[in-house]
N, C-alpha and C positions, 0 to 999 in steps of 0.2 A: 641286255636284252634277255638272258636266261632269267635273271632274278625277277623281271617284271612279269614273265610268263608263268613261272612258279607262284608268284602272289595272286596273279589272277585266277589261276587254277583253284587255289587254297580257298579264296573267296568265293567262287562258286559252289566248291564243294561244301563249304560249312554253311553257305544259305540254303543248300538242299537238305541238310541235315535238322535245320531248326523247323519245326511245324508248330502252326498257330492252333490252337483247341478252339473250336466252335463249341462255346460253352453255353450251358441252360443257366440263364440269369436267375440269382437269388431275389425274391421280390419282399417288399416290405408288408406288413409286419413281418419279421423273423420271426421262426418257431422258438417257443418257450420251452417246450417238453417234446421230445423224440421218442418213439418205440425203441427197443432193442432190437430192431431188424438190421440184419447184415448184408448189405447191398453197397459194396465198395464204389466209391468213386474218386475221382481226382479233381480237386478244386484250385482255381485261380484264386490266389489272394491279390489284395492290393497293390501290393510292391512287386507283383509279376512272376513270383515265385508259385511253384504248385506244392498241393500237401494233400496226401491221401487221407479220406476219412471213411468212417465203417459205413455211413449210408448219406443219401442228400440231404436228409433232414439236418443231421449233426453238421453238416459242412454249412450249410446256410444258416444253422444258428451262430455260427461264429462271424462276429461282426466283419472280420478282415477279409471274408469269402465274398468274391463278386459273382463266381459261376462256378459250373461243375460240368463234368461229363461223366458217365457211368464206365465203371471198372477200375482198374488200377492206373497209377500214374507210370509213364514211360520211364525206363530206365532203370 
């Protein structure tokens, strides 16, 4: 019984720790050239991982990026 309670509590805590990002979607056509602006953003990749870019333009120029949020990636 104690093991079941511990597993349930750990499951609840781990679900609270994971946040989904409300991203701004990259649109087609993708940028070919970006200015050297520094406005960090956290991009969501097609494989579900996150990667930080120097700007939204450079993030969306990468074809593996699906969207981004302004600011640094968590963690």
